[in-house]
One Martini backbone bead per residue (centre of mass of N, CA, C, O) as a GRO file, in nm:
protein
  262
    1UNK     BB    1   5.201 -15.126   4.957
    2UNK     BB    2   4.932 -15.175   4.811
    3UNK     BB    3   5.049 -15.179   4.523
    4UNK     BB    4   5.255 -15.408   4.574
    5UNK     BB    5   5.044 -15.625   4.650
    6UNK     BB    6   4.905 -15.630   4.378
    7UNK     BB    7   5.151 -15.705   4.205
    8UNK     BB    8   5.244 -15.969   4.389
    9UNK     BB    9   4.951 -16.083   4.545
   10UNK     BB   10   5.069 -15.997   4.840
   11UNK     BB   11   5.172 -15.888   5.144
   12UNK     BB   12   5.400 -16.090   5.192
   13UNK     BB   13   5.545 -16.041   4.923
   14UNK     BB   14   5.584 -15.738   4.957
   15UNK     BB   15   5.767 -15.758   5.213
   16UNK     BB   16   5.997 -15.919   5.059
   17UNK     BB   17   6.049 -15.691   4.832
   18UNK     BB   18   6.094 -15.410   4.963
   19UNK     BB   19   6.406 -15.419   5.036
   20UNK     BB   20   6.489 -15.411   4.725
   21UNK     BB   21   6.363 -15.110   4.673
   22UNK     BB   22   6.505 -14.984   4.888
   23UNK     BB   23   6.720 -14.777   5.014
   24UNK     BB   24   7.072 -14.830   5.104
   25UNK     BB   25   7.249 -14.615   5.306
   26UNK     BB   26   7.484 -14.790   5.408
   27UNK     BB   27   7.629 -14.789   5.123
   28UNK     BB   28   7.690 -14.459   5.153
   29UNK     BB   29   7.864 -14.467   5.447
   30UNK     BB   30   8.182 -14.553   5.333
   31UNK     BB   31   8.305 -14.262   5.278
   32UNK     BB   32   8.636 -14.203   5.387
   33UNK     BB   33   8.873 -13.925   5.467
   34UNK     BB   34   9.157 -13.775   5.610
   35UNK     BB   35   9.189 -13.557   5.359
   36UNK     BB   36   8.918 -13.434   5.466
   37UNK     BB   37   8.685 -13.168   5.483
   38UNK     BB   38   8.375 -13.171   5.676
   39UNK     BB   39   8.081 -12.952   5.646
   40UNK     BB   40   7.836 -12.746   5.764
   41UNK     BB   41   7.653 -12.505   5.574
   42UNK     BB   42   7.572 -12.164   5.480
   43UNK     BB   43   7.368 -11.966   5.253
   44UNK     BB   44   7.221 -11.726   5.080
   45UNK     BB   45   6.900 -11.700   4.985
   46UNK     BB   46   6.608 -11.579   4.893
   47UNK     BB   47   6.441 -11.644   5.192
   48UNK     BB   48   6.690 -11.823   5.299
   49UNK     BB   49   6.885 -12.045   5.425
   50UNK     BB   50   7.126 -12.259   5.289
   51UNK     BB   51   7.188 -12.588   5.301
   52UNK     BB   52   7.513 -12.762   5.337
   53UNK     BB   53   7.776 -12.963   5.211
   54UNK     BB   54   8.131 -12.947   5.275
   55UNK     BB   55   8.404 -13.057   5.064
   56UNK     BB   56   8.769 -13.091   5.119
   57UNK     BB   57   9.084 -13.061   5.095
   58UNK     BB   58   9.342 -13.043   5.295
   59UNK     BB   59   9.548 -12.775   5.282
   60UNK     BB   60   9.406 -12.641   5.018
   61UNK     BB   61   9.432 -12.441   4.724
   62UNK     BB   62   9.317 -12.344   4.428
   63UNK     BB   63   9.028 -12.471   4.368
   64UNK     BB   64   8.800 -12.636   4.225
   65UNK     BB   65   8.437 -12.632   4.174
   66UNK     BB   66   8.145 -12.830   4.299
   67UNK     BB   67   7.809 -12.875   4.236
   68UNK     BB   68   7.571 -13.079   4.407
   69UNK     BB   69   7.278 -13.254   4.280
   70UNK     BB   70   7.004 -13.392   4.375
   71UNK     BB   71   6.750 -13.570   4.396
   72UNK     BB   72   6.394 -13.615   4.475
   73UNK     BB   73   6.487 -13.656   4.809
   74UNK     BB   74   6.740 -13.504   4.860
   75UNK     BB   75   6.993 -13.474   5.110
   76UNK     BB   76   7.132 -13.763   5.117
   77UNK     BB   77   7.370 -13.998   5.182
   78UNK     BB   78   7.444 -14.039   4.887
   79UNK     BB   79   7.511 -13.737   4.814
   80UNK     BB   80   7.718 -13.698   5.032
   81UNK     BB   81   7.908 -13.909   4.917
   82UNK     BB   82   7.950 -13.776   4.643
   83UNK     BB   83   8.074 -13.516   4.753
   84UNK     BB   84   8.326 -13.655   4.873
   85UNK     BB   85   8.427 -13.780   4.605
   86UNK     BB   86   8.483 -13.515   4.465
   87UNK     BB   87   8.688 -13.406   4.673
   88UNK     BB   88   8.893 -13.650   4.641
   89UNK     BB   89   8.968 -13.526   4.340
   90UNK     BB   90   9.032 -13.198   4.413
   91UNK     BB   91   8.767 -13.054   4.532
   92UNK     BB   92   8.521 -12.830   4.589
   93UNK     BB   93   8.226 -12.950   4.755
   94UNK     BB   94   7.863 -12.886   4.706
   95UNK     BB   95   7.580 -12.998   4.894
   96UNK     BB   96   7.263 -12.910   4.830
   97UNK     BB   97   6.957 -12.818   5.001
   98UNK     BB   98   6.662 -12.756   4.846
   99UNK     BB   99   6.477 -12.794   5.125
  100UNK     BB  100   6.542 -12.555   5.317
  101UNK     BB  101   6.272 -12.376   5.294
  102UNK     BB  102   6.122 -12.661   5.426
  103UNK     BB  103   6.353 -12.762   5.659
  104UNK     BB  104   6.461 -12.989   5.496
  105UNK     BB  105   6.564 -13.305   5.483
  106UNK     BB  106   6.404 -13.585   5.536
  107UNK     BB  107   6.407 -13.915   5.634
  108UNK     BB  108   6.163 -13.939   5.454
  109UNK     BB  109   6.163 -13.992   5.116
  110UNK     BB  110   5.864 -13.946   5.049
  111UNK     BB  111   5.856 -13.663   5.171
  112UNK     BB  112   6.077 -13.547   4.991
  113UNK     BB  113   5.926 -13.586   4.724
  114UNK     BB  114   5.689 -13.404   4.804
  115UNK     BB  115   5.853 -13.137   4.858
  116UNK     BB  116   5.974 -13.090   4.580
  117UNK     BB  117   5.685 -13.010   4.455
  118UNK     BB  118   5.680 -12.731   4.649
  119UNK     BB  119   5.874 -12.581   4.495
  120UNK     BB  120   5.992 -12.294   4.369
  121UNK     BB  121   6.136 -12.284   4.070
  122UNK     BB  122   6.275 -12.001   4.065
  123UNK     BB  123   6.394 -12.004   4.353
  124UNK     BB  124   6.553 -12.261   4.319
  125UNK     BB  125   6.737 -12.162   4.097
  126UNK     BB  126   6.855 -11.923   4.259
  127UNK     BB  127   6.979 -12.095   4.486
  128UNK     BB  128   7.186 -12.231   4.293
  129UNK     BB  129   7.320 -11.977   4.181
  130UNK     BB  130   7.420 -11.892   4.465
  131UNK     BB  131   7.602 -12.140   4.499
  132UNK     BB  132   7.798 -12.068   4.273
  133UNK     BB  133   7.884 -11.796   4.395
  134UNK     BB  134   7.995 -11.904   4.656
  135UNK     BB  135   8.226 -12.063   4.521
  136UNK     BB  136   8.365 -11.826   4.366
  137UNK     BB  137   8.420 -11.666   4.661
  138UNK     BB  138   8.625 -11.853   4.753
  139UNK     BB  139   8.955 -11.842   4.871
  140UNK     BB  140   9.017 -12.164   4.803
  141UNK     BB  141   8.950 -12.091   4.521
  142UNK     BB  142   8.967 -12.033   4.146
  143UNK     BB  143   8.662 -11.958   4.015
  144UNK     BB  144   8.596 -12.244   3.920
  145UNK     BB  145   8.277 -12.387   3.795
  146UNK     BB  146   8.070 -12.670   3.858
  147UNK     BB  147   7.828 -12.939   3.778
  148UNK     BB  148   7.626 -13.207   3.938
  149UNK     BB  149   7.348 -13.423   3.840
  150UNK     BB  150   7.055 -13.621   3.959
  151UNK     BB  151   6.793 -13.639   3.792
  152UNK     BB  152   6.661 -13.377   3.908
  153UNK     BB  153   6.958 -13.264   3.906
  154UNK     BB  154   7.004 -13.294   3.602
  155UNK     BB  155   6.803 -13.079   3.521
  156UNK     BB  156   6.946 -12.853   3.682
  157UNK     BB  157   7.213 -12.859   3.529
  158UNK     BB  158   7.087 -12.761   3.264
  159UNK     BB  159   6.978 -12.493   3.379
  160UNK     BB  160   7.253 -12.376   3.466
  161UNK     BB  161   7.376 -12.368   3.183
  162UNK     BB  162   7.165 -12.155   3.084
  163UNK     BB  163   7.182 -11.938   3.352
  164UNK     BB  164   7.519 -11.962   3.352
  165UNK     BB  165   7.780 -11.811   3.177
  166UNK     BB  166   8.022 -11.897   3.397
  167UNK     BB  167   8.005 -12.185   3.350
  168UNK     BB  168   8.224 -12.456   3.280
  169UNK     BB  169   8.053 -12.718   3.395
  170UNK     BB  170   7.803 -12.977   3.298
  171UNK     BB  171   7.648 -13.258   3.470
  172UNK     BB  172   7.408 -13.507   3.350
  173UNK     BB  173   7.207 -13.743   3.512
  174UNK     BB  174   6.922 -13.843   3.402
  175UNK     BB  175   6.803 -13.563   3.282
  176UNK     BB  176   6.633 -13.309   3.201
  177UNK     BB  177   6.610 -13.117   2.938
  178UNK     BB  178   6.664 -12.854   2.774
  179UNK     BB  179   6.550 -12.619   2.594
  180UNK     BB  180   6.623 -12.557   2.274
  181UNK     BB  181   6.587 -12.238   2.288
  182UNK     BB  182   6.821 -12.220   2.531
  183UNK     BB  183   7.101 -12.327   2.422
  184UNK     BB  184   7.250 -12.058   2.326
  185UNK     BB  185   7.328 -11.983   2.638
  186UNK     BB  186   7.549 -12.186   2.641
  187UNK     BB  187   7.902 -12.204   2.779
  188UNK     BB  188   7.938 -12.474   2.871
  189UNK     BB  189   8.042 -12.778   2.936
  190UNK     BB  190   7.876 -13.083   2.834
  191UNK     BB  191   7.748 -13.372   3.020
  192UNK     BB  192   7.576 -13.684   2.925
  193UNK     BB  193   7.385 -13.929   3.113
  194UNK     BB  194   7.241 -14.250   3.005
  195UNK     BB  195   6.998 -14.488   3.014
  196UNK     BB  196   6.883 -14.716   2.784
  197UNK     BB  197   6.597 -14.777   2.962
  198UNK     BB  198   6.519 -14.456   2.977
  199UNK     BB  199   6.257 -14.356   2.805
  200UNK     BB  200   6.149 -14.092   2.921
  201UNK     BB  201   6.413 -13.924   2.914
  202UNK     BB  202   6.518 -14.008   2.620
  203UNK     BB  203   6.301 -13.854   2.449
  204UNK     BB  204   6.481 -13.570   2.475
  205UNK     BB  205   6.749 -13.604   2.314
  206UNK     BB  206   6.728 -13.520   2.010
  207UNK     BB  207   6.662 -13.215   2.048
  208UNK     BB  208   6.904 -13.146   2.227
  209UNK     BB  209   7.134 -13.239   2.042
  210UNK     BB  210   7.066 -13.065   1.800
  211UNK     BB  211   7.103 -12.795   1.947
  212UNK     BB  212   7.398 -12.838   2.027
  213UNK     BB  213   7.502 -12.859   1.738
  214UNK     BB  214   7.386 -12.592   1.612
  215UNK     BB  215   7.547 -12.422   1.861
  216UNK     BB  216   7.833 -12.533   1.928
  217UNK     BB  217   7.847 -12.716   2.171
  218UNK     BB  218   8.029 -12.847   2.429
  219UNK     BB  219   7.979 -13.202   2.401
  220UNK     BB  220   7.871 -13.505   2.581
  221UNK     BB  221   7.718 -13.828   2.492
  222UNK     BB  222   7.586 -14.098   2.699
  223UNK     BB  223   7.487 -14.442   2.645
  224UNK     BB  224   7.388 -14.706   2.866
  225UNK     BB  225   7.342 -15.013   2.798
  226UNK     BB  226   7.109 -15.192   3.000
  227UNK     BB  227   7.031 -14.942   3.174
  228UNK     BB  228   6.900 -14.738   3.419
  229UNK     BB  229   6.772 -14.535   3.604
  230UNK     BB  230   6.999 -14.465   3.852
  231UNK     BB  231   7.285 -14.621   3.803
  232UNK     BB  232   7.462 -14.458   4.030
  233UNK     BB  233   7.291 -14.575   4.270
  234UNK     BB  234   7.423 -14.770   4.537
  235UNK     BB  235   7.133 -14.779   4.710
  236UNK     BB  236   6.997 -14.918   4.440
  237UNK     BB  237   6.972 -15.248   4.360
  238UNK     BB  238   6.773 -15.223   4.095
  239UNK     BB  239   6.977 -14.992   3.937
  240UNK     BB  240   7.255 -15.047   3.985
  241UNK     BB  241   7.565 -14.999   3.783
  242UNK     BB  242   7.890 -15.038   3.811
  243UNK     BB  243   8.014 -15.001   3.529
  244UNK     BB  244   7.862 -14.741   3.448
  245UNK     BB  245   7.935 -14.570   3.695
  246UNK     BB  246   8.246 -14.573   3.660
  247UNK     BB  247   8.258 -14.452   3.376
  248UNK     BB  248   8.101 -14.190   3.429
  249UNK     BB  249   8.287 -14.089   3.653
  250UNK     BB  250   8.547 -14.072   3.494
  251UNK     BB  251   8.439 -13.867   3.287
  252UNK     BB  252   8.361 -13.646   3.487
  253UNK     BB  253   8.640 -13.595   3.618
  254UNK     BB  254   8.789 -13.528   3.358
  255UNK     BB  255   8.631 -13.272   3.301
  256UNK     BB  256   8.694 -13.119   3.562
  257UNK     BB  257   9.004 -13.122   3.529
  258UNK     BB  258   9.002 -12.964   3.260
  259UNK     BB  259   8.805 -12.705   3.354
  260UNK     BB  260   8.895 -12.649   3.685
  261UNK     BB  261   9.177 -12.654   3.686
  262UNK     BB  262   9.469 -12.456   3.714
   0.00000   0.00000   0.00000
């Protein structure tokens, strides 16, 4: 608030602007479907149980599976909503709470952002790899698994593509790129979504794309001009771009249906 007051010129002005900057999770709590089963589950992690939300179509089996990776605030209502939306497209969707080893995602998103920085990177990676294995071993799944991540989770989606040779598809929304030296390890089809105004993240595109080309990786890269980082997040009114979000989502689901469907 102090920084915002300095930027806007007064505390009163800062208070009037703050609601525009904060995420509106009410906007994310509106996806419901009677055709879905939604439950909280756990699976074994490195040091503790990993908490997650599982969503899937009712009374259906032999389904492709998608691991959903949250932003740097944890498993919040927006990502839970995204998980349900993936399931509604005909997949078993698992939204993992990376903060499970630290007690789970807190209601205070600033606290969530702080806790993300305290995760052990290697253990965190292993916890997500275990999530992929959990999905592969579900009896209602078909053994085919993909992942989709946003922001911090986009970077993790790229890491999973590098570290899991059995992964069929990895979709990264405005996430940090994998190291070029690691790209030869990728066996999955990769899809990358970037906002044209996202200069910090986009700085890593050229090296990553060149490595993908040189190693003949099956990839698609899309830059949505005039939109910013987090353009898919419909709870962030200053960043959400409906047109870009819908197009990226359409492309994402098309990839999953191509690579994960029976």
